[in-house]
Steps between C-alpha positions, in 0.01 A plus 500: 500500500608852431537746784292818506807706411578283198140530381509880534817519289340289227179706516690827455692361206214343303186698585338699220357773726562613858216298653544199270540175694308253288595552137613196307858628489516531879346157552740336255800673660395386850441144382838497322677610818318228698589239238868597509504482879334158502738372234794594723326327792477175306874488436546408864164336571439250224229309686277795593203383296245723671685815392549353154122492463491871583772565245300320232193710583699822478654404166158411359346822626782707348458317169127579496564868575762520225264331254234759582748785459620361166149483358388844624817718501781354293736794551464485882551123482828537311614774735438297818678196353800714420508668843471170688726300270235241417470299180201515269380141536125550499 
């Protein structure tokens, strides 16, 4: 899980407006940070299957959000992939 300070940093970096906390870009950035943190966790805890289920859910949720963004706003989709360093696999 991300700390409140880490979430605030991500919010400031990816929000579209001052009060924006729920745009697709913010949600994808938060999920990506969680996924990276969990991936590091699994390097030392290979048998943590309960957390692996959570990781799978987060990856699936991020994929769905990116699919939505690609169909509705292609330019924003490409921009968020570039900023986060993700591949276009959808």
